[in-house]
Backbone as JSON, one array per atom type, in Angstrom:
{
  "sequence": "MNILVVDDEAVIVEGILRHLRKMELDDLRAQGAYSGREALAAMDFFRPDLLITDIRMPDMDGLELIAKTRRAGLCDRFIILTAYEVFEYARLAVENQALRYLVKPIDWPTLEAPILELAQQRKAEVNADNVLRQYSQLFAVVEREHLSRALTQVTRIIKASDGIDVSLTQLAARTELSENYICILFKKELGVTFLQYVYALRVRRAMELLLTEPDKTIEDIARRVGYQSDRQFFRVFREWTGMSPHQFRVQNGSEARGASAPS",
  "N": [[-11.38, 6.41, -7.02], [-9.62, 9.22, -6.04], [-8.52, 12.26, -7.4], [-6.55, 15.11, -7.11], [-6.02, 18.16, -8.62], [-3.65, 20.65, -8.95], [-2.84, 23.93, -9.7], [-1.74, 27.22, -10.45], [-2.71, 28.31, -12.71], [-5.74, 28.58, -14.14], [-6.62, 27.59, -16.6], [-4.99, 25.38, -17.04], [-5.67, 23.66, -14.93], [-8.43, 23.22, -15.48], [-8.23, 22.08, -18.0], [-6.86, 19.65, -17.5], [-8.71, 18.42, -15.78], [-10.87, 18.1, -17.53], [-9.76, 16.26, -19.31], [-9.3, 14.08, -17.64], [-11.9, 13.32, -17.05], [-12.69, 12.37, -19.52], [-11.39, 9.98, -19.6], [-13.01, 8.13, -18.44], [-12.99, 6.39, -16.21], [-14.32, 4.15, -13.84], [-14.54, 4.72, -11.0], [-13.48, 7.25, -10.73], [-12.87, 10.37, -9.3], [-12.42, 13.74, -9.62], [-10.88, 16.81, -8.68], [-10.22, 20.35, -8.6], [-7.7, 22.76, -7.6], [-6.33, 26.01, -6.92], [-4.09, 26.93, -5.74], [-1.43, 26.16, -3.41], [-2.25, 26.41, -0.74], [-5.03, 26.39, -0.98], [-5.34, 23.83, -1.92], [-4.48, 22.25, 0.28], [-6.5, 22.93, 2.08], [-8.68, 21.85, 0.75], [-8.2, 19.18, 1.07], [-9.17, 18.55, 3.52], [-11.71, 17.62, 3.23], [-11.68, 16.22, 0.87], [-9.95, 13.61, 0.19], [-7.1, 12.87, -1.52], [-6.07, 10.21, -3.73], [-4.16, 10.56, -5.54], [-2.04, 13.26, -6.22], [-1.75, 15.87, -8.4], [0.41, 18.32, -9.23], [1.5, 21.65, -9.99], [4.86, 22.84, -10.1], [5.85, 25.41, -9.7], [4.41, 27.86, -8.01], [2.81, 30.76, -6.66], [3.19, 31.86, -3.25], [2.98, 29.16, -2.07], [4.96, 26.63, -3.18], [4.9, 23.71, -5.39], [6.55, 21.67, -4.37], [6.74, 22.22, -1.65], [4.08, 21.91, -1.02], [3.77, 19.16, -1.52], [5.5, 18.14, 0.43], [4.22, 18.96, 2.82], [1.8, 17.66, 2.51], [2.56, 14.96, 2.47], [3.73, 14.77, 5.01], [1.53, 15.12, 6.65], [0.18, 12.85, 6.13], [-1.71, 12.75, 4.09], [-1.61, 12.12, 1.41], [0.28, 9.99, -0.77], [1.13, 9.74, -3.33], [2.29, 11.27, -6.25], [2.26, 13.53, -9.04], [4.3, 15.68, -10.8], [4.17, 18.86, -12.3], [5.53, 21.17, -14.66], [6.5, 24.18, -16.33], [8.98, 24.32, -17.22], [11.86, 22.74, -18.42], [13.93, 21.75, -16.42], [16.87, 20.54, -14.98], [17.28, 20.48, -12.2], [14.68, 20.55, -11.2], [13.77, 18.1, -12.08], [15.44, 16.43, -10.61], [14.55, 17.02, -8.02], [11.98, 16.08, -8.22], [12.43, 13.33, -8.4], [13.58, 12.91, -5.88], [11.35, 13.37, -4.32], [9.89, 11.18, -4.87], [8.07, 11.17, -7.0], [5.53, 10.04, -9.24], [5.56, 10.8, -11.89], [7.28, 13.28, -13.84], [6.35, 15.98, -15.5], [6.6, 18.05, -18.32], [5.1, 21.03, -19.36], [3.71, 21.87, -22.62], [1.3, 19.41, -21.69], [1.84, 15.96, -22.24], [-0.55, 13.84, -23.02], [-0.83, 10.89, -23.09], [1.4, 10.21, -21.5], [0.68, 11.27, -19.07], [-1.62, 9.8, -18.56], [-0.75, 7.15, -18.18], [0.4, 6.52, -15.47], [-1.93, 7.0, -14.04], [-3.76, 5.11, -14.96], [-2.38, 2.83, -14.14], [-2.5, 3.17, -11.38], [-5.25, 3.04, -11.02], [-5.73, 0.37, -11.65], [-4.28, -0.81, -9.61], [-5.69, 0.07, -7.36], [-8.11, -1.21, -7.84], [-7.32, -3.86, -7.56], [-6.61, -3.82, -4.86], [-9.08, -3.33, -3.63], [-10.4, -5.67, -4.36], [-8.77, -7.49, -3.01], [-9.27, -6.76, -0.34], [-11.97, -7.49, -0.14], [-11.82, -10.26, -0.56], [-10.14, -11.08, 1.57], [-11.79, -10.45, 3.65], [-13.57, -12.52, 3.6], [-12.13, -14.45, 4.82], [-11.95, -13.69, 7.39], [-12.62, -14.9, 9.82], [-10.77, -16.88, 9.99], [-8.45, -15.51, 10.52], [-8.96, -14.28, 12.88], [-7.59, -14.34, 15.26], [-5.42, -12.64, 15.03], [-6.59, -10.22, 15.02], [-7.68, -9.78, 17.41], [-8.75, -7.86, 20.17], [-8.35, -5.93, 23.25], [-6.28, -7.06, 24.77], [-3.79, -7.98, 27.25], [-1.55, -5.5, 28.57], [1.11, -6.2, 28.22], [1.04, -8.26, 26.23], [-0.13, -6.83, 24.17], [1.91, -5.04, 23.56], [3.81, -6.83, 22.58], [2.47, -7.99, 20.34], [2.12, -5.76, 18.72], [4.72, -5.2, 17.87], [5.25, -7.49, 16.38], [3.28, -7.32, 14.37], [4.08, -5.01, 13.09], [6.08, -5.84, 11.46], [4.88, -7.66, 9.85], [5.15, -10.19, 10.86], [7.6, -11.06, 10.04], [10.94, -12.06, 10.32], [11.04, -11.81, 13.14], [11.94, -12.9, 16.14], [11.53, -14.92, 19.13], [13.6, -14.36, 20.85], [14.4, -11.79, 20.04], [12.03, -10.38, 20.61], [11.91, -10.68, 23.36], [14.16, -9.22, 24.11], [13.43, -6.65, 23.29], [11.15, -6.09, 24.72], [11.67, -6.65, 27.33], [10.61, -8.86, 28.52], [10.49, -12.31, 29.46], [11.3, -15.06, 27.25], [9.85, -17.38, 27.75], [7.69, -16.37, 29.21], [6.41, -14.8, 27.3], [5.52, -16.77, 25.55], [3.69, -18.06, 27.21], [1.8, -16.0, 27.52], [0.68, -15.83, 24.91], [-0.6, -18.35, 24.69], [-2.35, -18.27, 26.87], [-3.96, -15.95, 26.48], [-4.69, -15.87, 23.78], [-4.9, -18.43, 22.89], [-3.23, -19.71, 21.14], [0.01, -20.71, 19.85], [3.13, -18.88, 19.86], [4.39, -19.19, 17.35], [2.22, -20.01, 15.75], [0.73, -17.69, 15.71], [2.48, -15.98, 14.35], [2.58, -17.35, 11.9], [-0.06, -16.96, 11.05], [-0.14, -14.18, 10.54], [1.76, -14.02, 8.49], [0.65, -15.63, 6.47], [-1.73, -14.24, 5.93], [-0.65, -11.83, 4.95], [0.68, -12.85, 2.72], [-1.51, -13.72, 1.19], [-2.65, -11.25, 0.58], [-0.61, -10.12, -1.02], [-0.52, -11.97, -3.12], [-2.85, -11.35, -4.41], [-2.7, -8.61, -5.01], [-0.33, -8.16, -6.34], [0.1, -9.37, -9.08], [2.17, -9.78, -10.91], [4.28, -10.72, -9.51], [6.14, -13.63, -8.74], [5.23, -16.7, -7.11], [7.33, -17.68, -5.65], [8.77, -15.32, -5.19], [6.98, -14.01, -3.49], [6.93, -15.75, -1.34], [9.48, -15.27, -0.29], [9.14, -12.59, 0.42], [7.42, -12.73, 2.56], [8.89, -13.93, 4.46], [9.87, -16.58, 4.13], [12.43, -18.73, 3.31], [12.41, -21.17, 2.25], [10.57, -22.63, -0.26], [9.0, -24.89, -0.07], [8.3, -25.01, 2.66], [6.77, -22.68, 2.85], [4.61, -23.33, 1.1], [3.55, -25.48, 2.53], [2.72, -24.32, 5.01], [0.92, -22.39, 4.07], [-1.05, -23.97, 2.84], [-1.96, -25.42, 5.05], [-3.28, -23.43, 6.47], [-5.18, -22.36, 4.69], [-6.24, -24.38, 3.14], [-5.61, -24.74, 0.52], [-3.25, -24.44, -2.23], [-0.85, -21.74, -2.74], [-0.92, -20.99, -5.47], [-3.4, -22.04, -6.32], [-5.1, -20.5, -4.72], [-4.62, -17.93, -5.76], [-5.47, -18.15, -8.47], [-8.15, -18.92, -8.1], [-9.2, -16.64, -7.02], [-9.08, -14.77, -9.0], [-6.65, -13.53, -9.79], [-4.18, -13.69, -11.89], [-0.98, -14.91, -12.12], [1.72, -13.61, -13.91], [4.29, -14.2, -13.83], [6.7, -16.91, -13.36], [5.54, -19.72, -11.56], [5.75, -21.8, -8.73], [5.03, -25.33, -8.63], [1.76, -26.42, -7.62]],
  "CA": [[-10.06, 7.0, -6.92], [-9.68, 10.68, -5.98], [-7.35, 12.97, -7.94], [-6.58, 16.55, -6.88], [-5.15, 18.85, -9.58], [-3.31, 21.96, -8.37], [-2.05, 24.81, -10.56], [-2.25, 28.59, -10.32], [-3.33, 28.68, -13.98], [-7.05, 27.92, -14.22], [-6.75, 26.87, -17.87], [-4.3, 24.1, -16.89], [-6.5, 22.83, -14.05], [-9.65, 22.82, -16.17], [-7.86, 21.18, -19.1], [-6.57, 18.33, -16.95], [-9.97, 17.86, -15.28], [-11.65, 17.65, -18.69], [-9.15, 15.05, -19.85], [-9.53, 12.99, -16.7], [-13.3, 12.87, -17.21], [-12.77, 11.62, -20.77], [-10.83, 8.64, -19.41], [-14.19, 7.31, -18.09], [-12.72, 5.36, -15.2], [-15.56, 3.97, -13.07], [-14.59, 5.34, -9.67], [-12.63, 8.43, -10.73], [-13.4, 11.66, -8.87], [-11.33, 14.72, -9.77], [-11.19, 18.15, -8.2], [-9.13, 21.28, -8.84], [-7.37, 23.82, -6.64], [-5.54, 26.99, -7.65], [-2.92, 27.29, -4.93], [-1.09, 25.13, -2.44], [-3.08, 26.56, 0.46], [-6.38, 25.93, -1.32], [-5.26, 22.36, -2.03], [-4.45, 21.7, 1.64], [-7.84, 23.11, 2.66], [-9.58, 20.91, 0.07], [-7.92, 17.82, 1.56], [-9.95, 18.32, 4.74], [-12.93, 16.87, 2.88], [-11.45, 15.46, -0.37], [-8.66, 12.97, 0.4], [-6.69, 12.36, -2.84], [-5.19, 9.06, -3.93], [-3.1, 11.08, -6.39], [-1.96, 14.72, -6.27], [-1.05, 16.41, -9.57], [0.66, 19.71, -8.85], [2.52, 22.47, -10.62], [5.98, 23.0, -9.18], [6.08, 26.83, -9.41], [3.19, 28.58, -7.7], [3.06, 31.78, -5.64], [2.8, 31.6, -1.85], [3.45, 27.83, -1.68], [5.23, 25.89, -4.42], [4.46, 22.33, -5.41], [7.37, 20.81, -3.52], [6.32, 22.47, -0.27], [2.76, 21.28, -0.89], [3.99, 17.72, -1.42], [6.11, 17.87, 1.74], [3.2, 19.1, 3.86], [0.81, 16.6, 2.28], [3.15, 13.69, 2.9], [3.93, 14.83, 6.46], [0.22, 14.99, 7.29], [-0.39, 11.55, 5.76], [-2.9, 13.0, 3.28], [-1.44, 11.48, 0.11], [1.67, 9.58, -0.96], [1.39, 9.57, -4.76], [2.34, 12.61, -6.81], [2.76, 13.85, -10.37], [4.76, 17.07, -10.78], [4.08, 19.59, -13.56], [6.32, 22.39, -14.74], [6.62, 24.77, -17.67], [10.41, 24.44, -17.5], [12.62, 21.49, -18.4], [15.1, 22.08, -15.62], [17.4, 19.34, -14.34], [17.08, 20.56, -10.76], [13.3, 20.16, -10.92], [13.69, 16.64, -12.28], [16.09, 15.8, -9.45], [13.67, 17.17, -6.87], [10.85, 15.17, -8.44], [12.91, 11.99, -8.03], [13.73, 12.89, -4.42], [10.01, 13.33, -3.74], [9.28, 9.92, -5.31], [6.94, 11.46, -7.87], [5.28, 9.02, -10.26], [5.96, 11.38, -13.17], [7.69, 14.69, -13.9], [5.85, 16.34, -16.82], [6.82, 19.42, -18.78], [3.99, 21.56, -20.15], [2.35, 21.34, -22.62], [1.23, 18.04, -21.19], [1.67, 14.83, -23.15], [-1.64, 13.12, -22.34], [-0.55, 9.47, -22.81], [2.35, 10.11, -20.39], [-0.09, 11.55, -17.85], [-2.6, 8.73, -18.35], [-0.14, 5.87, -17.81], [0.39, 6.24, -14.03], [-3.31, 7.02, -13.53], [-4.32, 3.79, -15.27], [-1.71, 1.87, -13.25], [-3.05, 3.37, -10.04], [-6.63, 2.53, -11.05], [-5.63, -1.09, -11.58], [-3.82, -1.14, -8.27], [-6.81, 0.3, -6.44], [-9.08, -2.28, -8.09], [-6.76, -5.07, -6.95], [-6.67, -3.66, -3.41], [-10.48, -3.52, -3.23], [-10.67, -7.1, -4.48], [-8.07, -8.17, -1.92], [-10.02, -6.49, 0.89], [-13.19, -8.3, -0.17], [-11.44, -11.66, -0.4], [-9.64, -11.29, 2.92], [-12.94, -10.38, 4.56], [-14.17, -13.85, 3.63], [-11.28, -15.28, 5.67], [-11.77, -12.95, 8.64], [-12.69, -15.8, 10.95], [-9.52, -17.64, 10.02], [-7.4, -14.67, 11.07], [-9.51, -13.53, 14.02], [-6.62, -14.31, 16.34], [-4.51, -11.49, 14.9], [-7.39, -9.0, 15.13], [-8.24, -9.75, 18.77], [-8.46, -6.65, 20.95], [-8.46, -6.03, 24.7], [-5.25, -7.93, 25.32], [-3.03, -7.38, 28.33], [-0.6, -4.49, 28.09], [2.34, -6.89, 27.8], [0.84, -8.93, 24.95], [-0.36, -5.78, 23.18], [3.23, -4.55, 23.16], [4.44, -7.88, 21.78], [1.8, -8.15, 19.04], [2.39, -4.57, 17.89], [6.04, -5.38, 17.26], [5.15, -8.54, 15.36], [2.48, -6.81, 13.26], [4.83, -3.98, 12.37], [6.95, -6.49, 10.48], [4.09, -8.73, 9.23], [5.6, -11.48, 11.36], [8.83, -11.45, 9.34], [12.21, -11.83, 11.03], [10.87, -11.46, 14.55], [12.1, -14.11, 16.94], [11.24, -14.78, 20.55], [14.76, -13.72, 21.47], [14.31, -10.35, 19.75], [10.9, -9.83, 21.35], [12.29, -10.62, 24.77], [15.1, -8.11, 24.28], [12.76, -5.37, 23.06], [10.05, -5.86, 25.68], [12.16, -7.01, 28.66], [9.86, -10.0, 29.02], [11.21, -13.54, 29.15], [10.74, -15.81, 26.12], [8.85, -18.3, 28.29], [6.5, -15.6, 29.6], [5.74, -14.4, 26.05], [4.81, -17.97, 25.07], [2.55, -18.26, 28.11], [0.8, -14.98, 27.19], [-0.03, -16.22, 23.68], [-1.47, -19.48, 24.98], [-3.38, -17.89, 27.85], [-4.88, -14.91, 26.02], [-5.15, -16.08, 22.4], [-5.12, -19.86, 22.66], [-2.33, -20.19, 20.08], [1.42, -20.55, 20.16], [3.79, -17.74, 19.22], [4.59, -19.5, 15.94], [0.92, -20.0, 15.07], [0.37, -16.28, 15.52], [3.35, -15.48, 13.28], [2.13, -17.96, 10.64], [-1.32, -16.32, 10.65], [0.2, -12.89, 9.95], [2.47, -14.24, 7.23], [-0.29, -16.14, 5.46], [-2.62, -13.14, 5.54], [0.13, -10.92, 4.11], [0.91, -13.55, 1.45], [-2.76, -13.67, 0.44], [-2.79, -9.89, 0.06], [0.36, -9.95, -2.1], [-0.93, -12.81, -4.24], [-3.97, -10.69, -5.1], [-2.41, -7.24, -5.44], [0.89, -8.1, -7.14], [0.04, -10.54, -9.96], [3.4, -9.97, -11.66], [5.27, -11.37, -8.65], [6.01, -15.08, -8.67], [4.94, -17.23, -5.78], [8.61, -17.76, -4.96], [9.07, -13.96, -4.71], [6.1, -13.7, -2.36], [7.41, -16.56, -0.22], [10.61, -14.55, 0.31], [8.65, -11.34, 0.99], [6.75, -12.97, 3.85], [9.81, -14.5, 5.45], [10.22, -17.99, 3.95], [13.5, -19.03, 2.37], [12.07, -22.46, 1.66], [9.25, -22.64, -0.9], [8.25, -26.04, 0.44], [7.71, -24.65, 3.95], [5.72, -21.7, 2.56], [3.44, -24.03, 0.57], [2.95, -26.29, 3.59], [2.02, -23.46, 5.96], [-0.21, -21.75, 3.39], [-2.1, -24.97, 2.65], [-2.51, -25.75, 6.36], [-4.17, -22.36, 6.9], [-6.25, -22.03, 3.73], [-6.8, -25.56, 2.48], [-5.24, -24.76, -0.9], [-1.9, -23.93, -2.48], [-0.84, -20.32, -3.13], [-1.34, -20.86, -6.87], [-4.85, -22.26, -6.38], [-5.75, -19.33, -4.13], [-4.48, -16.81, -6.69], [-6.34, -18.39, -9.63], [-9.54, -18.95, -7.64], [-9.65, -15.28, -6.71], [-9.02, -13.9, -10.17], [-5.39, -12.81, -9.97], [-3.3, -14.62, -12.59], [0.43, -14.5, -12.08], [2.39, -13.68, -15.2], [5.62, -14.75, -13.61], [6.72, -18.34, -13.15], [5.1, -20.12, -10.23], [6.1, -23.17, -8.35], [3.88, -26.22, -8.75], [0.87, -26.42, -6.46]],
  "C": [[-10.17, 8.51, -7.01], [-8.38, 11.3, -6.5], [-7.55, 14.46, -7.7], [-5.55, 17.2, -7.8], [-4.91, 20.27, -9.07], [-2.4, 22.73, -9.32], [-2.61, 26.22, -10.42], [-2.84, 29.11, -11.63], [-4.62, 27.88, -14.15], [-7.18, 27.1, -15.49], [-6.09, 25.5, -17.8], [-5.16, 23.15, -16.05], [-7.72, 22.32, -14.8], [-9.35, 21.86, -17.32], [-7.58, 19.77, -18.61], [-7.85, 17.66, -16.46], [-10.82, 17.34, -16.43], [-11.09, 16.34, -19.23], [-9.37, 13.86, -18.93], [-10.94, 12.43, -16.84], [-13.46, 12.04, -18.49], [-12.22, 10.22, -20.63], [-11.9, 7.64, -18.99], [-13.83, 6.13, -17.18], [-13.88, 5.33, -14.21], [-15.6, 4.79, -11.79], [-13.75, 6.61, -9.59], [-13.39, 9.69, -10.32], [-12.25, 12.65, -8.87], [-11.8, 16.1, -9.33], [-9.97, 19.04, -8.42], [-8.92, 22.24, -7.69], [-6.36, 24.72, -7.33], [-4.38, 27.56, -6.85], [-2.65, 26.16, -3.96], [-1.96, 25.19, -1.21], [-4.51, 26.07, 0.2], [-6.41, 24.41, -1.41], [-5.28, 21.71, -0.65], [-5.81, 21.81, 2.31], [-8.81, 22.11, 2.06], [-9.42, 19.5, 0.63], [-8.59, 17.53, 2.9], [-11.19, 17.5, 4.45], [-12.78, 16.05, 1.6], [-10.04, 14.86, -0.27], [-8.18, 12.35, -0.92], [-5.86, 11.09, -2.76], [-3.99, 9.48, -4.76], [-3.18, 12.6, -6.4], [-1.14, 15.11, -7.49], [-0.85, 17.89, -9.32], [1.73, 20.38, -9.69], [3.63, 22.68, -9.61], [6.19, 24.47, -8.78], [4.74, 27.52, -9.25], [3.51, 29.64, -6.65], [2.6, 31.31, -4.26], [3.32, 30.25, -1.35], [3.7, 27.03, -2.95], [4.84, 24.42, -4.27], [5.24, 21.41, -4.5], [7.02, 20.99, -2.05], [4.96, 21.83, -0.01], [2.91, 19.77, -0.73], [4.55, 17.37, -0.04], [5.06, 17.93, 2.85], [2.14, 18.0, 3.74], [1.31, 15.26, 2.79], [3.28, 13.65, 4.42], [2.62, 14.6, 7.21], [-0.45, 13.66, 6.97], [-1.63, 11.68, 4.9], [-2.83, 12.35, 1.91], [0.02, 11.07, -0.02], [2.0, 9.29, -2.42], [1.26, 10.92, -5.45], [2.8, 12.6, -8.26], [3.1, 15.33, -10.36], [4.73, 17.66, -12.18], [5.0, 20.8, -13.51], [6.34, 22.89, -16.18], [8.08, 24.79, -18.11], [11.09, 23.07, -17.41], [13.96, 21.77, -17.73], [15.57, 20.84, -14.87], [17.13, 19.34, -12.85], [15.67, 20.15, -10.38], [13.14, 18.65, -11.06], [14.3, 15.91, -11.1], [15.19, 15.87, -8.23], [12.45, 16.26, -7.0], [11.22, 13.75, -8.04], [13.03, 11.88, -6.52], [12.38, 12.78, -3.72], [9.22, 12.11, -4.18], [8.02, 10.15, -6.14], [6.78, 10.35, -8.91], [5.72, 9.49, -11.64], [6.4, 12.82, -12.96], [7.37, 15.13, -15.32], [6.11, 17.81, -17.12], [5.64, 19.85, -19.65], [4.52, 21.99, -21.53], [2.34, 19.84, -22.35], [1.05, 17.03, -22.31], [0.66, 13.88, -22.47], [-1.37, 11.64, -22.11], [0.42, 9.29, -21.64], [1.66, 10.38, -19.06], [-1.02, 10.38, -17.53], [-1.98, 7.46, -17.77], [-0.14, 5.61, -16.31], [-1.01, 6.24, -13.43], [-3.97, 5.67, -13.77], [-3.7, 2.71, -14.38], [-2.29, 1.95, -11.84], [-4.47, 2.84, -9.95], [-6.64, 1.01, -10.94], [-5.21, -1.54, -10.19], [-4.94, -1.0, -7.25], [-7.86, -0.8, -6.59], [-8.61, -3.58, -7.44], [-6.85, -5.0, -5.43], [-8.09, -3.87, -2.9], [-10.84, -5.0, -3.29], [-10.02, -7.87, -3.34], [-8.79, -7.97, -0.6], [-11.26, -7.37, 0.97], [-12.89, -9.78, 0.06], [-11.0, -11.94, 1.03], [-10.75, -11.22, 3.96], [-13.6, -11.75, 4.69], [-13.39, -14.79, 4.56], [-11.1, -14.65, 7.05], [-11.78, -13.87, 9.86], [-11.39, -16.58, 11.13], [-8.41, -16.84, 10.7], [-7.88, -13.83, 12.25], [-8.49, -13.38, 15.14], [-5.7, -13.09, 16.24], [-5.26, -10.16, 14.97], [-7.97, -8.82, 16.54], [-7.81, -8.49, 19.5], [-8.56, -6.96, 22.44], [-7.52, -7.09, 25.27], [-4.56, -7.23, 26.49], [-2.02, -6.39, 27.74], [0.66, -5.16, 27.54], [2.16, -7.54, 26.42], [0.53, -7.93, 23.84], [0.96, -5.24, 22.66], [3.92, -5.56, 22.23], [3.81, -7.96, 20.39], [1.99, -6.94, 18.14], [3.73, -4.69, 17.18], [5.97, -6.4, 16.14], [4.38, -8.03, 14.14], [3.24, -5.78, 12.43], [5.73, -4.57, 11.31], [6.22, -7.61, 9.73], [4.58, -10.11, 9.67], [6.91, -11.95, 10.76], [10.04, -11.1, 10.2], [12.02, -11.29, 12.44], [10.92, -12.76, 15.35], [11.72, -13.85, 18.38], [12.38, -14.07, 21.27], [14.72, -12.21, 21.26], [13.19, -9.7, 20.53], [11.23, -9.67, 22.83], [13.22, -9.43, 25.03], [14.4, -6.76, 24.17], [11.7, -5.05, 24.11], [10.47, -6.09, 27.13], [11.27, -8.03, 29.34], [10.64, -11.26, 28.68], [10.53, -14.26, 27.98], [9.62, -16.74, 26.61], [7.56, -17.57, 28.65], [5.7, -15.16, 28.36], [4.93, -15.59, 25.51], [3.57, -18.23, 25.91], [1.44, -17.26, 27.8], [-0.01, -15.35, 25.95], [-1.03, -17.34, 23.95], [-2.64, -19.07, 25.87], [-4.42, -16.95, 27.24], [-5.45, -15.17, 24.61], [-5.39, -17.55, 22.07], [-4.29, -20.42, 21.53], [-0.9, -20.04, 20.55], [1.96, -19.3, 19.46], [3.94, -17.99, 17.73], [3.28, -19.5, 15.16], [0.47, -18.58, 14.78], [1.18, -15.68, 14.37], [2.9, -16.03, 11.93], [0.85, -17.28, 10.13], [-1.04, -14.98, 9.96], [0.86, -13.06, 8.58], [1.53, -14.71, 6.13], [-1.24, -15.05, 4.99], [-1.9, -12.15, 4.63], [0.39, -11.55, 2.74], [-0.35, -13.52, 0.58], [-2.96, -12.29, -0.2], [-1.86, -9.67, -1.13], [0.0, -10.77, -3.33], [-2.02, -12.14, -5.08], [-3.59, -9.34, -5.69], [-1.15, -7.11, -6.29], [0.97, -9.32, -8.06], [1.31, -10.79, -10.76], [4.49, -10.65, -10.83], [5.05, -12.88, -8.65], [5.71, -15.5, -7.24], [6.23, -17.36, -4.96], [9.0, -16.39, -4.4], [8.26, -13.64, -3.46], [6.5, -14.5, -1.13], [8.56, -15.85, 0.49], [10.12, -13.29, 1.03], [8.02, -11.55, 2.36], [7.6, -13.81, 4.8], [10.19, -15.95, 5.29], [11.32, -18.13, 2.92], [13.26, -20.35, 1.66], [10.67, -22.4, 1.06], [8.38, -23.75, -0.33], [7.57, -25.7, 1.77], [6.58, -23.64, 3.76], [4.46, -22.39, 2.06], [2.73, -24.82, 1.66], [2.14, -25.44, 4.56], [0.78, -22.84, 5.31], [-1.36, -22.74, 3.22], [-2.76, -25.34, 3.99], [-3.54, -24.72, 6.8], [-5.36, -22.17, 5.98], [-6.89, -23.23, 3.06], [-6.47, -25.63, 1.0], [-3.82, -24.23, -1.05], [-1.97, -22.45, -2.81], [-1.33, -20.12, -4.56], [-2.85, -21.04, -7.0], [-5.61, -21.06, -5.81], [-5.75, -18.16, -5.11], [-5.43, -16.98, -7.87], [-7.81, -18.32, -9.23], [-10.09, -17.55, -7.41], [-9.34, -14.26, -7.79], [-7.77, -13.1, -10.36], [-4.38, -13.76, -10.58], [-1.88, -14.09, -12.57], [1.03, -14.64, -13.47], [3.81, -14.18, -15.06], [5.55, -16.25, -13.39], [6.31, -18.65, -11.72], [5.52, -21.54, -9.96], [4.87, -24.05, -8.46], [3.06, -26.23, -7.47], [0.85, -27.77, -5.78]]
}
């Protein structure tokens, strides 16, 4: 996990970097910058998972830095620092979806909390990637490349929504292809039906959520991937994976703390 600390006061940057190193997180890499422009330049070779930035800096303030960082797709998690407890700053921090708004001097436990949460999230994401790789053959149909232009257009729309709430009627309206022609394309080029393709996307997304969001119940995840009926979700999931959602979650080391439906 990469963390970039930005403040025009060197003592603040060095103090935070020292504290981050004391946290002894396995994959933590931290770097400092002393202005917004220096931070943006650093992101050319050091892509942060978390940006900790002072709000008041000369030349480019923290909010402008966050805006440019987000616009460029360089980082989407932020902690804002300030020496002033000003309501307007707090409001701006909320608008920028900052994980925390901290007033100096820094309260270390308050700073550590979102970092530890992010570390756990990153660990879960890495585990999910490794697990899903084991099922790559099962979902090869949704990773197939070199499709016709028409089917590429259709599959992009379906993938953009993880297969949720996309019907043949909607696809036909958005692509100006007939429903029957779309079905023929799936069979001809991928060897599956439209519904089988949608199920593959939903099951893969469900597997990812089961691993990365252990606090969510299986019923919650069923809704997230487009199933109003738990029974239908369990049936489709078992058909694709050979096990229930609960069995998959336990087998892969992600225990749900919420209530789960029976397997």
